[in-house]
SERO-4910 file (N, C-alpha, C, O; in steps of 0.05 Angstrom, whole numbers):
BEGIN
 pado doro    nc1    nc2    nc3   cac1   cac2   cac3    cc1    cc2    cc3    oc1    oc2    oc3
  Unk    A   1098     63    -35   1089     89    -43   1061     87    -47   1047     72    -34
  Unk    A   1049    104    -66   1021    105    -70   1010     85    -88   1024     78   -107
  Unk    A    989     76    -84    976     56   -103    950     71   -111    944     94   -105
  Unk    A    934     53   -127    909     67   -140    891     77   -117    875     96   -120
  Unk    A    894     64    -93    873     74    -72    888     89    -47    875    101    -30
  Unk    A    917     88    -47    927    107    -27    934    133    -33    923    145    -53
  Unk    A    950    144    -18    957    174    -22    975    175    -42    992    157    -44
  Unk    A    975    194    -59    993    205    -82   1021    212    -67   1021    218    -43
  Unk    A   1044    212    -82   1068    219    -70   1064    254    -63   1077    263    -44
  Unk    A   1050    268    -76   1045    298    -67   1033    297    -41   1042    312    -23
  Unk    A   1011    282    -35    997    281     -9   1017    271     11   1017    281     34
  Unk    A   1032    254      5   1051    241     26   1070    262     32   1076    267     56
  Unk    A   1080    274     13   1102    298     20   1090    317     37   1101    322     58
  Unk    A   1070    327     32   1058    351     45   1047    342     76   1047    358     94
  Unk    A   1037    312     78   1034    305    103   1056    300    119   1053    299    143
  Unk    A   1083    295    107   1108    294    123   1115    319    133   1125    323    155
  Unk    A   1107    339    113   1114    368    126   1095    381    146   1101    398    162
  Unk    A   1075    372    144   1054    382    164   1059    370    192   1053    384    212
  Unk    A   1069    343    194   1070    329    218   1098    325    227   1104    313    247
  Unk    A   1118    338    208   1148    334    217   1153    306    219   1164    296    238
  Unk    A   1144    292    196   1147    261    198   1170    251    183   1164    246    160
  Unk    A   1197    247    191   1217    245    177   1219    219    166   1232    217    145
  Unk    A   1207    198    176   1206    171    166   1190    167    143   1199    153    125
  Unk    A   1167    180    141   1150    184    121   1163    197     96   1161    188     74
  Unk    A   1176    219    104   1189    234     80   1215    215     70   1220    213     47
  Unk    A   1228    203     88   1251    185     78   1241    163     62   1254    155     43
  Unk    A   1218    152     69   1208    129     56   1199    137     27   1202    122      8
  Unk    A   1185    163     25   1175    175      0   1200    177    -16   1199    166    -38
  Unk    A   1225    190     -8   1246    198    -22   1260    172    -32   1271    172    -54
  Unk    A   1258    150    -17   1268    124    -27   1251    110    -46   1261     96    -64
  Unk    A   1225    115    -44   1210    104    -66   1213    120    -92   1215    107   -113
  Unk    A   1214    145    -92   1215    162   -115   1244    156   -128   1246    154   -153
  Unk    A   1263    153   -114   1289    141   -125   1287    116   -134   1299    111   -155
  Unk    A   1275     95   -121   1272     69   -137   1255     73   -164   1261     59   -183
  Unk    A   1235     90   -165   1218     93   -189   1237    104   -211   1237     94   -234
  Unk    A   1254    125   -203   1270    137   -224   1289    118   -235   1293    116   -259
  Unk    A   1301    104   -218   1325     80   -224   1311     63   -243   1322     60   -264
  Unk    A   1285     51   -239   1274     35   -255   1271     45   -281   1275     30   -300
  Unk    A   1263     69   -284   1261     79   -310   1288     92   -323   1289    107   -343
  Unk    A   1309     84   -308   1334     95   -319   1337    126   -323   1348    138   -341
  Unk    A   1327    136   -304   1320    168   -304   1336    177   -277   1340    162   -258
  Unk    A   1345    206   -279   1358    217   -258   1342    217   -234   1319    224   -235
  Unk    A   1358    207   -209   1338    208   -185   1338    236   -174   1320    242   -158
  Unk    A   1357    254   -181   1359    277   -170   1336    296   -183   1323    313   -170
  Unk    A   1335    292   -209   1313    307   -224   1287    302   -216   1271    320   -213
  Unk    A   1282    274   -212   1257    263   -201   1249    271   -176   1225    278   -172
  Unk    A   1266    272   -157   1257    283   -130   1255    313   -132   1237    324   -120
  Unk    A   1273    327   -147   1267    357   -147   1243    363   -161   1229    382   -154
  Unk    A   1236    349   -181   1207    352   -194   1184    350   -176   1165    366   -177
  Unk    A   1188    329   -159   1164    328   -136   1168    347   -117   1147    359   -111
  Unk    A   1188    355   -106   1191    374    -87   1185    405    -95   1175    421    -80
  Unk    A   1192    411   -120   1188    435   -130   1161    440   -142   1155    463   -148
  Unk    A   1142    418   -146   1117    421   -158   1093    414   -139   1071    423   -143
  Unk    A   1100    400   -121   1078    394   -103   1069    415    -88   1084    426    -72
  Unk    A   1043    423    -89   1031    447    -71   1005    434    -61    994    415    -72
  Unk    A    997    447    -40    972    442    -27    945    455    -43    949    465    -65
  Unk    A    923    454    -34    900    466    -47    903    496    -46    890    509    -63
  Unk    A    918    508    -28    918    539    -34    946    549    -43    952    572    -38
  Unk    A    961    533    -55    987    540    -71   1012    540    -54   1032    551    -62
  Unk    A   1010    527    -26   1037    527    -15   1049    503    -22   1038    481    -23
  Unk    A   1080    509    -28   1097    486    -34   1106    472     -7   1100    482     15
  Unk    A   1119    449     -9   1129    434     12   1143    451     32   1137    449     56
  Unk    A   1161    467     24   1176    485     42   1157    501     59   1159    501     83
  Unk    A   1138    515     48   1121    530     58   1105    514     78   1097    527     98
  Unk    A   1100    492     76   1080    475     94   1097    472    116   1090    480    138
  Unk    A   1123    459    109   1143    453    134   1147    475    151   1147    472    175
  Unk    A   1151    501    139   1158    525    155   1137    534    170   1142    544    192
  Unk    A   1111    533    160   1087    541    174   1081    523    197   1071    532    217
  Unk    A   1085    500    194   1081    482    219   1107    478    238   1104    463    258
  Unk    A   1132    491    232   1156    490    245   1167    461    247   1174    450    268
  Unk    A   1167    449    222   1176    422    216   1206    421    211   1216    416    189
  Unk    A   1220    427    233   1247    433    230   1264    407    216   1278    408    196
  Unk    A   1258    384    230   1274    358    218   1265    356    191   1283    351    175
  Unk    A   1241    357    181   1233    351    153   1245    372    136   1255    365    115
  Unk    A   1244    398    144   1253    420    128   1285    414    124   1297    418    103
  Unk    A   1297    406    144   1328    401    144   1333    378    120   1353    380    105
  Unk    A   1315    359    118   1318    335    102   1315    349     71   1332    348     54
  Unk    A   1293    362     69   1287    377     47   1308    394     32   1315    392      8
  Unk    A   1316    410     51   1339    431     43   1366    416     35   1383    427     21
  Unk    A   1367    390     44   1391    379     34   1389    363      1   1408    352    -11
  Unk    A   1363    366     -8   1358    356    -34   1372    372    -58   1370    396    -56
  Unk    A   1383    364    -76   1392    378    -98   1371    390   -113   1349    380   -114
  Unk    A   1377    413   -126   1359    429   -144   1335    438   -132   1316    444   -147
  Unk    A   1333    441   -107   1310    449    -92   1309    479    -95   1329    492    -90
  Unk    A   1286    490   -101   1280    517   -103   1271    526    -71   1250    519    -59
  Unk    A   1292    541    -61   1288    551    -31   1273    577    -29   1269    587     -7
  Unk    A   1266    588    -51   1246    614    -50   1221    613    -67   1214    633    -79
  Unk    A   1205    590    -67   1182    591    -83   1162    610    -69   1163    614    -45
  Unk    A   1143    622    -85   1126    640    -77   1095    623    -76   1085    610    -95
  Unk    A   1083    628    -49   1056    615    -49   1038    630    -69   1044    651    -80
  Unk    A   1015    618    -72    995    633    -90    979    655    -80    971    674    -93
  Unk    A    976    652    -54    955    672    -39    969    699    -33    958    720    -41
  Unk    A    990    697    -21   1003    719     -6   1031    730    -20   1043    751    -16
  Unk    A   1037    704    -39   1065    708    -49   1090    709    -30   1111    719    -36
  Unk    A   1083    695     -4   1104    690     12   1126    668      6   1120    649     -8
  Unk    A   1148    670     14   1167    653     12   1167    637     36   1155    646     56
  Unk    A   1180    612     37   1182    596     62   1195    613     84   1190    609    108
  Unk    A   1209    629     78   1221    648    100   1203    666    113   1207    672    136
  Unk    A   1182    676     98   1159    692    109   1144    674    126   1139    683    149
  Unk    A   1137    652    119   1122    628    135   1134    622    162   1122    619    183
  Unk    A   1162    621    157   1179    611    179   1177    637    204   1174    632    227
  Unk    A   1181    665    192   1179    684    214   1149    682    227   1144    686    251
  Unk    A   1131    677    209   1105    678    222   1096    655    242   1080    657    260
  Unk    A   1111    634    235   1110    610    256   1123    620    281   1111    616    302
  Unk    A   1146    631    282   1157    639    306   1144    661    322   1144    661    346
  Unk    A   1130    681    306   1114    703    315   1094    690    334   1091    700    356
  Unk    A   1079    665    325   1057    657    337   1061    636    361   1044    623    371
  Unk    A   1091    635    368   1098    620    388   1095    639    416   1091    663    415
  Unk    A   1097    625    437   1098    636    464   1123    653    463   1139    644    447
  Unk    A   1130    673    475   1153    691    474   1177    674    484   1200    676    475
  Unk    A   1170    656    504   1195    641    513   1205    618    497   1225    606    502
  Unk    A   1189    612    477   1199    593    457   1215    605    430   1225    590    413
  Unk    A   1215    631    431   1227    645    406   1256    639    407   1267    637    384
  Unk    A   1271    636    429   1301    628    426   1302    600    411   1316    596    391
  Unk    A   1287    584    419   1296    556    406   1286    557    380   1303    551    363
  Unk    A   1262    564    373   1248    562    345   1261    581    325   1254    579    301
  Unk    A   1277    599    333   1288    617    312   1306    599    291   1311    607    269
  Unk    A   1314    574    300   1331    557    285   1318    551    258   1332    546    238
  Unk    A   1291    551    257   1276    545    230   1286    565    208   1293    557    186
  Unk    A   1285    594    218   1291    615    205   1322    611    192   1328    612    168
  Unk    A   1340    605    215   1370    604    209   1374    579    184   1388    581    164
  Unk    A   1359    560    191   1358    537    173   1357    544    143   1373    538    126
  Unk    A   1334    560    141   1327    568    113   1347    591    103   1354    592     79
  Unk    A   1354    607    119   1376    628    109   1401    614    104   1413    621     84
  Unk    A   1412    594    119   1437    576    112   1432    563     87   1452    559     73
  Unk    A   1409    556     78   1406    543     56   1403    559     28   1399    550      6
  Unk    A   1405    587     35   1404    605     14   1381    622      8   1380    635    -13
  Unk    A   1360    622     26   1337    636     24   1340    665     22   1357    674     38
  Unk    A   1330    683      9   1333    708      3   1319    725     23   1294    727     21
  Unk    A   1331    738     43   1316    756     63   1305    784     49   1291    799     62
  Unk    A   1312    789     24   1304    813     10   1279    811     -1   1267    832     -6
  Unk    A   1265    784     -6   1246    784    -24   1222    792     -7   1218    786     17
  Unk    A   1205    808    -25   1180    819    -12   1154    801    -21   1154    790    -43
  Unk    A   1134    800     -4   1109    784    -10   1090    805    -27   1097    827    -35
  Unk    A   1070    796    -29   1046    810    -41   1041    837    -29   1036    857    -43
  Unk    A   1042    838     -4   1039    863     13   1068    879     16   1071    895     34
  Unk    A   1085    873     -1   1110    888     -5   1126    885     23   1140    904     29
  Unk    A   1123    864     39   1135    866     63   1159    841     60   1155    819     51
  Unk    A   1181    849     70   1207    826     73   1200    812     97   1185    822    114
  Unk    A   1211    790     98   1210    773    125   1217    790    153   1204    785    173
  Unk    A   1237    807    151   1244    821    171   1220    841    183   1217    848    206
  Unk    A   1205    847    164   1183    870    168   1163    853    180   1144    865    191
  Unk    A   1163    826    181   1141    811    194   1149    804    222   1131    795    236
  Unk    A   1172    807    231   1181    799    256   1167    816    280   1167    840    281
  Unk    A   1158    800    298   1147    814    323   1168    833    334   1190    824    342
  Unk    A   1163    858    335   1184    876    346   1200    870    373   1223    877    378
  Unk    A   1184    857    388   1197    848    415   1218    825    407   1235    820    424
  Unk    A   1218    813    387   1236    793    380   1260    804    369   1265    803    345
  Unk    A   1278    816    389   1305    827    378   1322    811    365   1333    818    344
  Unk    A   1326    787    376   1347    770    364   1337    760    333   1353    761    314
  Unk    A   1314    752    331   1306    746    303   1309    769    283   1320    766    261
  Unk    A   1300    792    292   1304    815    275   1333    821    268   1339    828    246
  Unk    A   1353    817    288   1380    820    282   1391    798    263   1408    804    247
  Unk    A   1381    772    265   1389    753    248   1381    759    219   1397    756    200
  Unk    A   1355    769    215   1346    776    188   1361    800    177   1369    800    153
  Unk    A   1366    819    193   1382    842    186   1408    836    175   1414    845    153
  Unk    A   1424    818    190   1450    808    183   1451    796    157   1468    801    140
  Unk    A   1426    776    154   1426    760    131   1422    780    106   1434    777     84
  Unk    A   1405    798    112   1400    816     87   1427    833     81   1434    838     58
  Unk    A   1439    841    101   1464    855     95   1483    836     81   1495    845     61
  Unk    A   1486    812     88   1508    796     78   1501    790     51   1519    789     34
  Unk    A   1471    785     43   1463    780     17   1471    804     -2   1481    799    -24
  Unk    A   1466    829      6   1470    849     -9   1500    855    -15   1508    860    -38
  Unk    A   1516    853     10   1546    851      5   1555    831    -14   1572    836    -32
  Unk    A   1544    809    -12   1555    787    -28   1550    791    -57   1566    783    -74
  Unk    A   1526    804    -64   1518    814    -88   1537    832   -102   1544    829   -126
  Unk    A   1545    852    -83   1565    870    -89   1586    861   -100   1594    868   -123
  Unk    A   1602    840    -80   1626    828    -85   1624    812   -116   1640    814   -135
  Unk    A   1601    797   -117   1599    784   -144   1597    802   -166   1609    795   -186
  Unk    A   1584    825   -166   1581    843   -186   1611    857   -193   1621    862   -215
  Unk    A   1621    861   -169   1650    873   -178   1669    854   -190   1686    861   -207
  Unk    A   1665    827   -180   1687    808   -190   1677    806   -222   1696    805   -238
  Unk    A   1655    806   -231   1645    803   -259   1652    829   -273   1658    826   -297
  Unk    A   1653    855   -261   1666    878   -275   1694    872   -278   1705    879   -299
  Unk    A   1707    861   -258   1739    858   -260   1747    841   -280   1769    845   -291
  Unk    A   1731    820   -285   1736    801   -306   1739    813   -335   1755    805   -351
  Unk    A   1720    833   -339   1717    849   -362   1744    866   -372   1749    875   -394
  Unk    A   1756    867   -350   1785    884   -354   1776    913   -354   1753    919   -351
  Unk    A   1798    932   -359   1790    958   -358   1769    967   -380   1767    954   -401
  Unk    A   1755    988   -375   1733    994   -394   1745   1010   -413   1768   1020   -410
  Unk    A   1729   1013   -438   1743   1027   -459   1754   1012   -479   1761    989   -475
  Unk    A   1757   1023   -500   1766   1006   -525   1799   1012   -527   1807   1034   -520
  Unk    A   1815    997   -535   1845   1000   -539   1848   1011   -568   1869   1022   -577
  Unk    A   1825   1008   -583   1833   1014   -615   1841   1045   -618   1854   1053   -638
  Unk    A   1832   1061   -598   1840   1088   -601   1873   1093   -600   1883   1114   -609
  Unk    A   1887   1074   -588   1912   1079   -581   1930   1071   -605   1924   1053   -621
  Unk    A   1954   1085   -606   1971   1079   -630   2000   1078   -619   2019   1073   -634
***
């Protein structure tokens, strides 16, 4: 890993995200695990702390960097880590990684949209919230190139599913409380 003259773990992580370098990321995660074990500390917490706190100079977290560069394989490894925050906000635009992934797809030639939408799907499968708005009050769906019908549909379905899931969770919580009102009036 990093020594006094080498790159820091944060720098290595962000470089792996920029370059889609899975071997660098795997080596870094192994090194962080070894350090945690040598200190008799939780490996999960050590890794999560690095991943959730490492930012570049303009406030992008590792997931933002991976999504910006379309680093699908690195993103896949990162999203498998426990306690990873999937919706951090960057400092400049308050974008989530899902916003960045949509922008990545938008910047590709139209013929590549079909294959590269997988990066958006990967984030959604990991629990990214498509309802979150950035500083400009835009949801990821609102950033999609209007000609990219399939990506728009994916994000609309994800938003609906997330809202419907919240309704089910809220109804279940209400059901657990039992009937409303107090039984103290009854005799």
